C-alpha positions in Angstrom: -119.4 86.6 -5.1 -116.4 84.2 -5.3 -116.1 81.0 -7.2 -115.2 77.4 -6.2 -112.4 77.5 -8.7 -110.8 80.5 -6.9 -111.1 78.7 -3.6 -109.5 75.5 -4.9 -106.6 77.5 -6.5 -105.7 79.2 -3.2 -106.7 82.7 -4.5 -109.0 83.3 -1.5 -106.4 82.7 1.3 -106.9 85.2 4.1 -110.4 86.2 3.0 -112.7 87.5 5.7 -115.9 87.2 3.6 -116.8 84.2 1.4 -119.9 83.8 -0.8 -120.3 80.8 -3.0 -123.4 79.9 -5.0 -122.8 77.1 -7.6 -125.5 74.5 -6.9 -123.1 72.8 -4.4 -124.4 69.5 -3.1 -121.5 69.0 -0.6 -119.8 71.5 1.7 -116.5 72.6 0.0 -113.8 71.1 2.3 -111.3 73.6 0.8 -112.9 76.2 3.1 -111.2 74.7 6.1 -107.8 75.9 4.7 -109.0 79.5 5.4 -111.2 78.7 8.5 -109.1 80.9 10.8 -109.8 84.1 8.7 -113.5 83.8 7.6 -115.9 86.0 9.5 -118.8 85.9 7.1 -119.7 82.7 5.1 -122.6 82.8 2.7 -123.5 79.5 1.0 -127.1 80.4 0.1 -128.8 79.2 -3.0 -127.0 75.8 -3.2 -128.2 72.2 -2.6 -126.6 71.6 0.7 -128.3 69.4 3.4 -125.5 68.9 6.0 -122.5 70.5 7.5 -119.2 68.7 8.3 -118.6 67.6 12.0 -115.5 69.8 12.0 -117.4 73.0 11.3 -116.4 74.4 14.7 -112.9 75.0 13.3 -114.3 78.3 11.9 -113.1 80.1 15.0 -113.7 83.6 13.8 -117.0 83.1 12.0 -119.6 85.7 13.1 -122.2 85.4 10.3 -123.4 82.3 8.4 -126.0 82.2 5.7 -127.5 78.9 4.3 -130.7 80.2 2.8 -132.4 78.4 -0.1 -130.7 75.0 0.5 -132.1 71.6 1.5 -131.4 71.4 5.2 -134.0 69.3 7.2 -132.3 69.8 10.5 -130.7 72.8 12.0 -127.0 71.7 12.3 -125.9 71.2 15.9 -122.3 71.8 14.9 -123.0 75.5 14.5 -123.1 75.8 18.3 -119.4 74.9 18.3 -118.4 78.2 16.5 -117.4 80.4 19.5 -117.9 83.8 17.7 -121.1 83.0 15.7 -123.7 85.7 16.2 -125.9 85.7 13.1 -127.4 82.6 11.4 -129.7 82.4 8.4 -131.6 79.3 7.1 -134.4 81.0 5.2 -136.3 78.8 2.8 -135.0 75.4 3.6 -136.9 72.3 4.8 -136.0 72.5 8.4 -138.4 70.5 10.6 -136.6 70.4 14.0 -133.9 72.2 16.0 -132.3 70.1 18.8 -131.7 71.4 22.3 -127.9 71.5 21.6 -128.1 73.5 18.4 -128.4 77.1 19.4 -125.3 79.0 20.6 -125.7 81.3 23.5 -124.0 84.0 21.5 -126.7 84.2 18.8 -128.0 87.7 18.3 -129.8 87.3 15.0 -131.6 84.1 13.9 -133.4 83.8 10.5 -135.5 80.7 10.0 -138.2 82.1 7.7 -140.2 79.7 5.5 -139.3 76.3 6.9 -141.4 73.5 8.5 -140.4 74.1 12.1 -143.1 72.8 14.5 -141.3 73.4 17.8 -138.5 75.6 19.1 -136.1 74.1 21.7 -136.4 75.2 25.3 -132.7 76.0 25.2 -133.6 79.2 23.2 -134.2 80.7 26.7 -130.4 80.5 27.3 -129.7 82.8 24.3 -129.4 85.9 26.5 -128.0 88.0 23.6 -130.8 87.3 21.2 -132.2 90.5 19.7 -133.8 89.6 16.3 -135.7 86.4 15.4 -137.5 85.7 12.1 -139.8 82.7 12.2 -142.6 83.6 9.7 -143.9 80.8 7.5 -143.3 77.8 9.7 -145.6 75.4 11.6 -145.2 76.6 15.2 -148.2 76.1 17.4 -146.7 77.9 20.4 -143.5 79.5 21.7 -141.6 77.8 24.5 -142.1 79.4 27.9 -138.3 79.5 28.4 -138.2 82.2 25.7 -139.5 84.6 28.3 -135.9 84.8 29.5 -134.8 86.4 26.3 -134.9 89.9 27.8 -132.9 91.5 25.0 -135.3 90.4 22.3 -136.3 93.4 20.2 -137.7 92.1 16.9 -139.8 88.9 16.5 -141.5 87.8 13.3 -143.9 84.8 13.9 -146.6 85.5 11.2 -148.0 82.7 9.1 -147.6 80.0 11.7 -150.3 78.0 13.6 -150.0 79.7 17.0 -153.3 79.3 18.9 -152.7 81.9 21.6 -150.0 84.5 22.3 -148.2 83.7 25.6 -148.8 86.4 28.2 -145.0 86.8 28.8 -144.4 87.8 25.1 -146.0 91.3 25.3 -144.2 92.1 28.5 -140.7 91.5 27.2 -138.9 94.7 28.2 -137.2 95.5 24.9 -139.7 94.0 22.3 -140.3 96.8 19.8 -141.1 95.2 16.4 -143.5 92.3 16.5 -145.5 90.7 13.7 -147.9 87.8 14.2 -150.6 88.0 11.5 -151.9 84.9 9.8 -152.1 82.7 12.9 -155.2 81.2 14.5 -154.8 83.7 17.3 -155.1 86.6 14.8 -157.3 85.4 12.0 -160.6 86.4 13.5 -159.3 89.9 13.8 -158.7 90.3 10.1 -161.3 92.1 8.0 -161.5 92.9 4.4 -162.1 96.5 3.5 -163.8 97.1 0.1 -161.4 99.0 -2.2 -162.1 100.5 -5.6 -161.0 98.0 -8.3 -158.7 99.2 -11.0 -158.0 97.2 -14.0 -154.4 96.4 -15.0 -155.4 97.3 -18.5 -155.9 100.9 -17.4 -152.2 101.2 -16.3 -149.2 102.0 -18.5 -146.3 100.7 -16.4 -143.1 102.8 -16.4 -139.8 102.4 -14.6 -139.4 100.4 -11.4 -139.1 102.6 -8.3 -138.1 100.1 -5.7 -138.3 96.5 -4.6 -138.9 95.1 -1.1 -139.4 91.7 0.4 -143.1 91.6 -0.4 -143.3 93.3 -3.8 -142.2 95.5 -6.6 -143.2 99.2 -6.8 -143.3 100.8 -10.2 -144.3 104.2 -11.6 -147.3 104.1 -13.9 -149.8 106.3 -15.8 -153.4 105.6 -14.9 -155.5 106.0 -18.0 -158.9 106.5 -16.5 -160.8 109.7 -17.1 -157.5 111.5 -17.4 -153.9 110.5 -17.3 -152.5 110.5 -13.8 -149.1 109.4 -12.6 -149.3 106.8 -9.8 -147.4 104.1 -8.0 -148.2 100.5 -8.4 -147.2 97.8 -5.9 -147.4 94.2 -7.2 -147.0 91.6 -4.5 -144.8 88.6 -5.1 -147.2 86.3 -3.4 -144.7 84.5 -1.2 -144.1 84.5 2.5 -141.5 87.1 3.6 -139.6 87.7 6.8 -142.6 89.8 7.9 -145.5 87.6 6.8 -147.9 87.2 3.9 -148.7 89.9 1.4 -152.5 89.7 1.8 -152.1 90.8 5.4 -150.1 93.8 4.3 -152.9 94.7 1.8 -155.5 94.4 4.5 -153.6 96.7 6.8 -153.0 99.3 4.1 -156.8 99.3 3.3 -157.7 99.6 7.0 -155.3 102.4 7.8 -157.4 105.0 6.1 -156.4 108.5 5.0 -153.8 110.6 6.9 -151.5 113.4 5.8 -148.6 111.2 6.9 -149.7 108.1 4.9 -149.4 107.6 1.2 -153.0 107.7 -0.2 -154.3 104.3 -1.3 -156.3 104.6 -4.5 -157.5 101.1 -5.1 -156.8 97.4 -5.7 -155.5 96.0 -9.0 -157.6 93.4 -10.8 -157.0 91.6 -14.1 -153.3 91.2 -13.6 -152.0 88.9 -16.4 -150.3 86.6 -13.9 -153.2 86.8 -11.4 -151.0 88.7 -8.9 -152.3 91.0 -6.2 -151.5 94.7 -6.3 -152.4 98.1 -5.0 -152.4 101.5 -6.5 -151.1 104.6 -4.6 -150.6 108.2 -5.1 -147.1 108.8 -6.4 -144.8 110.1 -3.7 -143.2 113.4 -4.9 -139.5 113.1 -5.9 -138.7 115.7 -3.2 -139.1 113.0 -0.5 -136.2 110.9 0.7 -135.8 108.1 3.3 -135.1 109.3 6.8 -132.6 106.5 7.5 -131.2 103.2 6.2 -132.0 99.7 7.4 -129.9 98.1 10.2 -126.7 96.4 9.2 -125.0 93.3 10.6 -123.4 95.3 13.4 -126.4 97.4 14.5 -128.7 94.4 14.2 -132.0 96.1 15.2 -131.1 99.7 14.8 -131.1 101.9 11.7 -128.0 103.5 10.3 -127.6 107.0 8.9 -125.2 108.6 6.4 -122.1 110.3 7.8 -122.8 113.9 8.5 -126.6 113.4 9.0 -127.9 116.0 11.4 -131.4 117.1 12.4 -132.6 120.5 13.3 -134.8 120.9 16.4 -137.7 121.8 14.0 -137.2 118.6 12.1 -137.1 116.6 15.3 -140.3 118.2 16.4 -142.1 117.8 13.0 -141.1 114.3 12.4 -141.9 113.1 15.9 -145.3 114.8 16.0 -146.4 113.6 12.6 -145.2 110.1 13.2 -147.0 109.9 16.5 -150.1 111.3 14.9 -150.3 108.6 12.2 -149.5 105.9 14.8 -152.4 107.2 16.9 -154.7 106.7 14.0 -153.4 103.2 13.2 -153.9 102.0 16.7 -157.4 103.5 16.8 -158.1 101.2 13.9 -156.5 98.2 15.5 -153.3 98.2 13.5 -149.9 97.6 15.1 -147.3 98.7 12.5 -144.6 96.4 13.7 -141.9 98.0 11.7 -141.6 101.6 12.8 -138.2 102.6 11.6 -136.5 105.6 10.1 -135.9 103.7 6.9 -139.7 103.2 6.6 -140.3 107.0 6.9 -139.9 109.5 4.1 -139.4 113.2 4.6 -139.0 116.3 2.4 -137.0 119.5 3.0 -139.8 120.9 5.1 -139.8 117.7 7.3 -143.2 116.6 6.0 -143.4 112.9 6.9 -144.8 109.8 5.2 -144.9 106.4 7.0 -144.8 103.4 4.8 -144.3 99.6 4.6 -147.1 97.7 6.3 -145.5 94.3 5.6 -145.2 93.6 9.3 -148.5 95.1 10.4 -150.8 93.0 12.7 -154.5 93.7 13.1 -155.9 93.4 16.6 -159.1 94.2 18.5 -158.6 97.8 19.7 -161.9 97.8 21.5 -160.5 95.4 24.1 -158.7 97.4 26.9 -156.1 94.6 27.5 -155.0 94.9 23.8 -153.6 98.4 24.2 -150.4 96.6 25.0 -149.9 96.4 21.2 -149.6 100.1 21.1 -146.9 100.1 23.7 -144.7 98.0 21.5 -144.9 100.5 18.7 -144.2 103.2 21.4 -140.8 101.6 22.1 -140.0 101.6 18.4 -140.9 105.3 18.5 -138.4 105.7 21.4 -135.7 104.2 19.1 -136.6 106.7 16.4 -136.4 109.6 18.9 -133.1 108.3 20.2 -131.7 108.1 16.6 -132.6 111.7 15.9 -131.7 113.2 19.3 -128.2 111.7 18.9 -127.9 113.4 15.6 -129.2 116.9 16.5 -127.4 119.8 14.9 -125.1 121.2 17.5 -125.9 124.8 16.4 -129.6 124.4 17.1 -129.7 122.8 20.5 -132.1 124.5 22.9 -131.6 122.8 26.2 -135.0 123.1 27.7 -136.7 121.5 24.6 -134.0 118.9 24.1 -134.3 117.8 27.7 -138.1 117.5 27.2 -137.5 115.2 24.3 -135.0 113.2 26.2 -137.5 112.8 29.0 -140.2 111.6 26.5 -137.6 109.2 25.1 -137.1 107.7 28.6 -140.8 107.4 29.1 -141.2 105.5 25.8 -138.2 103.2 26.7 -139.8 102.2 30.0 -139.1 98.5 30.5 -142.5 98.2 32.3 -144.4 97.9 29.0 -147.8 99.0 30.4 -146.3 102.1 31.9 -145.3 103.6 28.6 -147.4 106.5 27.3 -150.0 106.1 24.5 -149.5 107.9 21.3 -152.3 110.4 22.3 -150.3 111.2 25.4 -147.1 111.5 23.3 -148.8 113.9 21.0 -149.9 116.1 23.9 -146.4 116.2 25.3 -144.8 117.1 22.0 -147.4 119.8 21.3 -146.4 121.3 24.7 -142.7 121.5 23.8 -141.6 125.0 22.9 
């Protein structure tokens, strides 16, 4: 984080990355003095509502964040930045986006928690678009021109007012991570599963274990009939990039028990701030995350620490157990929507736990035409396979089995969505590899 004083003094000359958050009400014109060097500009958490007409002078700008400001319109001048690939306006007051506002170079567009009622038809010209976050707006439909966004891989449209999903959406060749809960087109498919109720007063909260977009996870001791160490997730109660916390709770409850799911123990009641929460079995400390979330460069694909390699046994175990839990989820009408290595935990024996249901969407699995939901998670599974195959331990490669996994990966990547295998078929194939 830099300061306005540093900028004004000339101390930031030549800077590639600038982050200013000082309740600014006007765009700092001093930034133009370094416009030819800035690649990342973050002016989030200010009080800005407009950008200067000369903003196109930021000729090398690739990433621009303006979250938590006061913009009512998406600024057209952004389209004049020739290198701009990633734009974030989360939690503003944006109502409209003009037909001239979106650059054809955009890869990653974040517009979560605004008041957008309609997307411009020109979004169909954004051929490089891979990742779009639109949860928490007022959209009633998606423009038909968006069907031309053939590189779109991740789409978040939860908590809008969409009446019906367009037919073209589920046939996009690369769509892998979709969330659309809390829309009129999905609300009738939601169902509340009765969970054991656990009083907040029975919990002795210990250290924080982690924090995500939807909530905070802490270690706790459950003082019921005996003292038991557990994990407590308290939801923040606000819309996230994936959707609303209550949908996540519903999906967790509906998922049921599986060896590759963390066991859900119950629902928190009597929270002092009336917040929603869930109680889970505590994940043993021997488990670690399989991967790390995507970065600005990879956009939709996970990253891994240097030197990460997987044995053939780990590939087999992780792939089989992940496919097994996905089979169960889809049998219960749950599209995970966020199947990534960073949402999978493993231990030294490659035992696997799938987590994070924040992007999950419930659907009617008894309707044959709805099996297309499963095929989206299958492509995400293909990305997971691809990540592990590329990082196989060179000393453990057995060509016949590796070729079988590569063939399965190709099947799961099939751009004809309906032709991808089901998770039941995937399990049968993996079981036959030896």
